[in-house]
N, C-alpha and C positions, 0 to 999 in steps of 0.2 A: 302803349307806345311801342313801335317796332324796335327790335334789338338785333344787333349784329354779333356774330361769334367770330372773334379774331384769334387765330392760332399762329404762333411762331414768332420769328424775328428775335430770337434769344430770350429777352425779358423786357419788362417795362422800364427797368433801370438801364437798359442798353438800347439796341437797335429799334425795338418796338416802340420806344418813346416817340419816334417820328410820326408813324401812322396814328398812334393813340392820341397824340397831341392835335393832329389834324381833325380827328373825329370829335375830340372834346371841343375844339374851337367852333365846330359846326353843330354842336349839340346832338351828336349821334350817340345813342346809348349802346354800349357793347359789353360783352363778357370777354375775358382774355385768358388764354392758356399758353404758357411759355413753351419754347422748343424742346426742353428736356422733360416735359410732362406727358405721360401717356393720355390718350383721349379717354375721358370719363363717360361711361354709359349714361350717367344722370343728365348730361348735357342734351341728350336726345329727347328728353322730356320737355325741353323748351321750344317755343315756337319762334325760331329765328327767321328773320326776313332775308338773311344772307350769311354765307360762310366765307370768311376771308382766310386763305391759306398762304402763308409767306414764310419760307425757311422753316417749315414744320415737316419733318420727315414722315414719309408714308408708313414707316415702321412703327410710328406711334399709334396707328389705327389697327384694329383687327379687321379681317375681311368682312365680318358681319356688320361692324360699325360703318364701314364705307358703304355697304349695301343699304343700310338704313338712312344714311345721309343722302344717297342718290334718290331714295323714295321721297324724301322731303324736297329735294330739288325738283323732281318731276311734278310735285304739287305746287311749286312756285317759289321756293326759297332759292335765291340766287347764289352763284359761286364765282368768287374772284380768286384766281391764283396769281400771286406776284412772284417774280423770279428770285433766284438765289441759289446758293450751293446746296440747299436742302429743299428746293422746289423742282417741279417738273422732273427731269431725270437727274440733273445736277451731279454733284459728287456723292450725295447721300439722300437725294430726294426720292428716287425710285418710284415715282407715280406712273411711270411707263409700264409698271408691272401690276397696276391696280385697275379696278373697274372704272376709275375716273377717266380712263382713256376714252370711254364712250361719251362722257359728259363734256369734256373740254373741246373747244372749237379748233384745236390744234393737234397735230401729230407729233408726239414726242419721240426723240431719238432713243435708240437702244444702246447708246454709248454716252460717255460723259459729254454733256451738251454745253458746258461752260465756255463762254468767250470772254476772256479777260483782255481788255483793250489798252493799248498805249497810243494808238493812232487817233486822229480826229474822227469822231463818230457822231453824226448829226441826225436829229429827229426830222422825219419827212412825213407830211400829211398826204395820205392817199385818197381819202374821200371824206365827205361830210358825215359827222356823227355828233349827237348832242353832247357826248362826253367832252369833245374837243372843239366844237364849233366856235366858242367864244375866246379861245386861246390864240395868242399872236405867234403861231408857230413859224410862219413865213417871215415876218418882220423882226422877230427876236428868236431865232432858231437856237434851241438848246442842244447841249452835248450830253453824251452818256459815257459811262465808264466800263460797262460790261453787261452781259445778258446771257440768258439761256437760248440756245438755238433750237427752233422747232419749225415745223411747216404748217401752213394753214389748210384746214379741211375744206372740202368743196363748198360747203355752205357757210363757212366762216367769213367774217368781214374784217379785212386787214385795214384798220383805221389808220394806224401809224406804222412806219418802218424806221429802221436805223440804218443809215447810209455810212459805210466805212470809206475812208480816204487814206491814201498813202501820201505823206508829207515829206518833201525834200527841200533843202535850202542850199544855195550856192551864191557866195558873196552877197549875202543879205537879200537875195531874191528867193521867193518861196514858190514852190510848184506843188499843186495838189492834184492827185490822180484819183479818179473815182474807181472804187473797188466794189466789193460785194455789198448787197443790200439784204437785210433780214427783217422778218416781222417783229414788231415791238408791241403793238396793242391790237389784239384780235377780239372781236365780240361774236356772240352766237346765241343760240337758244337750245334748251333741252327741256322737253315737256312744256310746262308753263313758266319756266324760269329763264332769266337773263344770265348769260355766262360770259365772263371776261377773263382773258389771259394777258398779262403784262410781263414781257420777257425780262425786263431789268428789275432792279431792286427799288424799294422805297427808301432805303437807308444806305449810308456809306458802307463799302466803297463803290459798289457798282453804280449807284445812282449818280455819282460824279457831280459835275456842275449843275445838273438839273435841280439839285436840292436848293440852289440859290436863284433859280429862274423866277424872275419877277421884277416889277418896277417899284415894289415896296416890300417891307419885311413884315412877317407875322411871327409873334411870339406866343407860345401856348404851352400848356402842361396838362397832361391827363392825370387823374388820381393815381398815385403810386408810381407815376412816371417821372422822367427827367424833363426839365424845361428845354424846349428847342426854339431856335430862331431860323426861319426858312423863307424862301421866296413865295410870294402870293400866288403866282401862276403854277408853281410846283404843287402847292397845297390844293389849288382848285382842280388840277388834273386828277389827283388821287381821290379827293372827296367826290368829284363827279363820277369816277369809276364806281365808288361805293354806292352813291345815290342811284345810278342807273342799274347796277347789279341787284340792288335791294328793291328795285321798282319804286323808289321814292322820286319825288320831283327834283330834277336836276336844276340847281340854282346857278345859272350862267353868270 
């Protein structure tokens, strides 16, 4: 059976319980390493179909470990990076200083790329992609709470964006002004692998109301994780990212 390596999001008793529960709900087999654990060379002996990096600082890898992971990616193992304070550049991600800059379909900033939002920030579909085709983005548009700012490479596919608005009210009348738009979900390829970059987080606080996006609720719990209750469309979005990145069949 194909297996995913999931790195980061603090711990399975914390933020990692969200993505772990989604994978457990969809019967995805995975190994897990918390954010405060250095990457173990022994993991390189395993034949993972995808690497998921989410709030796992680059300082946990040696340069040679990243080089070996890139060789596995070239041979077909997918890479999904999910946003956070320790992803991309972030506050302590620092992936902009690693060889993964060659792999990701986005250009990371050389400064703190965190965008912590208080204004209305809506998800926008830019183009068709199997990850998102079955999701009701236009009829039930979700909101986000924050993200990492990056730019799309020439051959990257900007599937989703995040549109910021300025909101004002006067005597109970509301005015919304369109402001900047930034990439949210970007896909690409590297060697034989599918590569995905998601600018926001999978867990609170940045995920914001997206965690409850759905017309029904899903309750799940991964081994050693905490039980979570989330929206079904939220869960479908993230499992579709994993399926596509790992070159598994996307179950729309």
